N, C-alpha and C positions, 0 to 999 in steps of 0.2 A: 378477577384481578387480585385475589388473595393468595393464589398459588405461586408464591415467590420462590425464586431459585435459591437453593441452599449454598450456592457457590460464593455468595458474598460473605466474606469473613470480617464482620463488623468489629469483632472483639480485638482484632490485631491492628486495626487501622488507627491513624492519627485523627486529629480533629478536622472535620470537613466543614467548610463555610461556603455557602453559595449566594452570590448576588444575582438575583433574577429581576425581570421586568421588561417592559416593552422597549423598543429602540428609542433612542433620544430621551432617556430618563436619567442619564448620568451614571450608569453602572460602571463603565470603564474608568471614569474620573474618580469615583469613590474607590474602586479597586486599587488604583495607583496610590491614592491618598493613604489607604490603610497599610499597604506594603511599605510606604515610605515613612510611616510613623516610627519614632525612635524606640517605642516599646515593643514593636513587632517587626523590626527591620528584617527584610527578607535575607539580607546578607548575614544576619546573625543566626540563621537557621531555625528561628522560632516559628516562622510562618512562610511557606512557599507559595508563590503565585502561579496559577494556571490561567493564562490569557484566554480570551474568546477563541474558539476553534472554528466557528462557522466560516469565516473568510478563507481559511486554509482548505477546508473541505470543499467549498465551492470552487476554489482555484484548481484543486486537483481534479474536480469533475469537468473542468474546462468549459464552464457555462458563461454565457454572456449575461450582463446585468438584467436585460429584459426577460430572460428565461426564468429567473427566480424571483423577480420583482413583480412582474405582471401575472399574478396568480390566476386571474380570470381567463387569460389567454393560454396559459400553460399550467393547468391545475395538476396534471400528473407529475410534471417536473418539479413543481413547487412541493408537492407532497413527498416526492422522493428525496429532495434536498433535506427536508426536515427529518426524514427517516435516517439518512446518512449522517447528519449532524448528531442525532441522538445516539446512533451506533458508536460513532467515534468518541462522543462524550463518555459513554459507558466504558469503552476500552481504556481511556485515559484515567478515569476514576478507579477502575480496577487495578491498574498499574500503580497508581499512587497509594492505594490501600496496601499493596504488598510492600511498598517502601516504608510504611508505617510513619509517614510524615504528616504534619499539619498543613493543610492546603486551603488557600482561598481561591475559589473558582469565579471567573467572570462568565456567568451564565450557568444554567442548570437544566431544569425541565422545560425551558422556554420553547423548544420546537413543538411540543405538544400543544401549547397555547396558540402558537402561530397556525398550526393545522386547524385547530378548532375555530379560531377567529375568521380565517379566510376561506376555509374549505368546508367547515361544518362539523357537526358532532360525529358523523360516521368516520371521517378522516382522523379525528382525535382518537376514537376508539380503536381504529386499526393500529395506530401507533402504540397505544397503551397495551395492546395484546402481544406486542413483540417481547421476546424473552429478555433481550438486553435492556429494554425499558423497565421491565419488572425488576431487574437487578438494581437499576438506578433508583427506582422508587423505594426499595428497601433501604438504600443508603440515605436517601433524603429524609426518611423517617427518623433517622438517628444522626442527623446533621443540624447545623445552624443555617437556616434559610432566611434571607432577607428579600423582600419585594419592594422595588422602588416605585413610589407613586409618581405619576407624570406631572410635568410642569411645562408651561409655555416657554420658559426661559431656556430650557434644554433642547427645544425643538430646532434641529438644523438638518440640512440635506448634506450628507457626507460624500455623496457621489457613488455610494456603494449600496447601501441598504434601501429599503422602501422609503418613499417620501412620507414623512410623518404627518399624520392628521391627529389633532387633539381628540376627536371623537373615537378614532381607532385606539389611541393610547389609553383612553379612559376605559373603553370596552375591554381591551386586552387586560388591564389591571384587574377589572372585575372578574374576568374569566380565570385569570391566574389564581386569585384568592379562592374562587369557587372550586377550582381543580385541586388545590392543595388541601382544602377542607374535605373534599370528596375522598381524597386518598389518605386522609389522616396524617398529613405532613404538617407539623407545627411551623409557623413562620412569624417573622417580625416585619411589620410594615414601616418603611422608612418614608415619613411624610414631610420632614423638614426640607426646605428648599436651599437653605444655607449649607455650603459645602463643609464648613468647619463643624456645624452642628450634626450633620450627617455622619461625619467621621467619628465624632465623639460618641454618638449614639451606638454605632457599630462596635467601637472599641470597648465601650462599657459592657457590651454583651459578650464579646468574644474573649476578653482578657482572662476572666476566670476559667474559661474552658481550655485555654491554652496551657493552663497549669494542671487541670484535671478534666479530662474529657467525659467523666462520669457525673459531673455536677449537673444539677438541673438549672435551666435558664433563670437568671436573676429575676426577682419579683419586681424590680424597679422599672421594668419595661413591659409594654403590652405585647404578649405573644399570642398570636391568633391560632386557635386549634379548632 
């Protein structure tokens, strides 16, 4: 997994920020809160938002909910969905790199963790071997990555994603941290349950980076390596 593609032009990209984590952990709520903050307002052009792409990919594939939610009944379809989401994620990341803009992403390497959690390590490794995923890994190593810790207060059935189970969410988070460490991708763990505190935590990390993408992460926050 170390033979990464040279096509990723990291030096010319803007700041990349990824909010990762299991479903029903408040990623999208935090995503919107960050973009709405007066210091990084999206309309000011300081930080651009890239919403979650999974729903659009699944819609284009024409799948019913049961085909991608019931992984035990449709394992090949579930794996293919994660594959296609990762492919599209890489395509969008590459396009944004060329635009040289600062981007906040709602999701990142998450499809790999879903493959690992529900289909096992072989499925995870198959996805990691894909060239487009290798390109994304190289980006993530030079990006700001946040991992959302699960909480019961965020657990809801939105009628689209898999029905959340706290056991699954906890295991997902453990696998996510293990994967990032395995791939040498630094990350910040967002453990506060209060939305304002979550927002302040992320803002304190990213504001210096928005002025200089070459700064090292602030020492005031725990970064997992």
